[in-house]
Structures are given as C-alpha cells and as structure tokens.
C-alpha positions in Angstrom: 83.7 104.9 121.3 84.9 103.8 124.9 81.2 102.7 126.0 80.8 100.5 122.7 84.9 99.0 123.6 85.4 100.0 120.0 89.5 99.1 119.7 91.4 102.4 118.2 94.5 102.5 116.0 96.7 105.8 115.6 99.3 106.1 113.4 102.8 108.1 114.1 103.8 110.2 111.0 106.9 112.2 109.9 109.6 110.2 112.0 112.1 111.9 110.1 111.1 115.3 111.3 112.5 117.5 113.5 111.0 116.8 117.2 109.6 113.5 116.2 109.9 110.9 119.2 107.4 107.7 119.0 107.8 107.2 122.9 106.6 110.5 124.4 103.0 110.0 121.6 102.4 106.8 122.9 103.3 108.6 126.7 101.0 111.6 125.8 98.1 108.4 124.2 98.3 107.0 128.0 98.0 110.0 130.1 95.7 112.6 128.2 93.8 110.3 126.5 93.7 107.6 129.1 94.0 104.5 126.3 95.9 101.4 126.5 98.5 102.7 124.2 101.1 100.4 122.7 104.0 100.9 119.8 103.4 97.8 117.3 106.7 99.0 115.6 110.2 100.1 117.4 111.4 103.1 115.4 115.5 102.7 114.3 116.6 106.4 115.2 114.5 109.7 115.0 114.6 112.9 113.3 117.7 113.0 110.9 119.1 109.8 112.2 115.7 107.8 111.2 116.8 104.8 109.0 113.0 102.5 109.9 111.1 100.4 112.3 111.2 97.3 113.7 108.5 95.4 113.6 107.5 93.9 117.2 104.7 90.9 116.0 107.3 89.6 113.0 110.5 91.0 114.7 111.9 92.3 111.1 113.5 95.5 110.1 112.5 97.6 107.7 115.4 100.1 107.0 114.5 103.0 104.0 116.7 105.0 101.7 116.2 108.0 100.0 114.6 105.1 97.1 114.1 102.0 98.3 112.8 100.2 101.2 114.5 96.8 102.5 113.1 94.3 105.0 115.5 92.0 106.8 115.1 89.0 108.7 115.9 89.1 112.5 119.4 90.8 112.7 120.7 91.5 116.3 117.7 92.3 118.0 118.1 95.0 120.5 117.2 93.5 124.1 114.6 96.6 123.8 112.9 95.2 121.1 112.3 91.8 123.2 111.5 93.4 126.1 108.4 96.1 124.4 107.4 92.5 122.3 106.8 91.2 125.5 105.0 94.1 126.9 102.8 94.2 124.0 101.8 90.4 124.1 100.6 91.1 127.3 98.8 94.2 126.8 
C-alpha cells in the first residue's frame, strides 16, 4: 500500500479496558509499521477513569456516561491538546 500512497486510518477501540493506552498504540504504529501516526482525538483518562475524547480539529470534548454522550465547546483546553493539535497540523 505504501507504493500506491494509499492513506490509512486506524481506530483505537475499547479505551475503557484494562491496559488501554492510545499513546502507546500510536508509538507502536510509528516504530513497528513505520507509519506517520497522529492522534486526531485525545482521550480524557484511560481504563476505568476514561471519560471521553477531545477532538483536536474542532477542540470540542465529547464526554460519555453510562447512558448518554455529551459534546461541549472549548472548555478549559489543556495545553497538551493545543500542542498535539499543532503536531497534527504540521504532519
């Protein structure tokens, strides 16, 4: 696929499970598969403390509870979100 320059998309699923780590998966995609992996959504918490994700394009958080999902505007955006967003834009 690299020869034909086909873009690839990977989903990181089950962030609420034990051992979940989106950053480790991204690093493994870079090291083992030699892909230019970038997180498009930053997780809020992990494992049993997983609360949702922050979309780095729109800078909006989607938090989940047992029954509903709620999307909120740019709330106290963490500096890590802004730095990850700039990395995403330059890649």
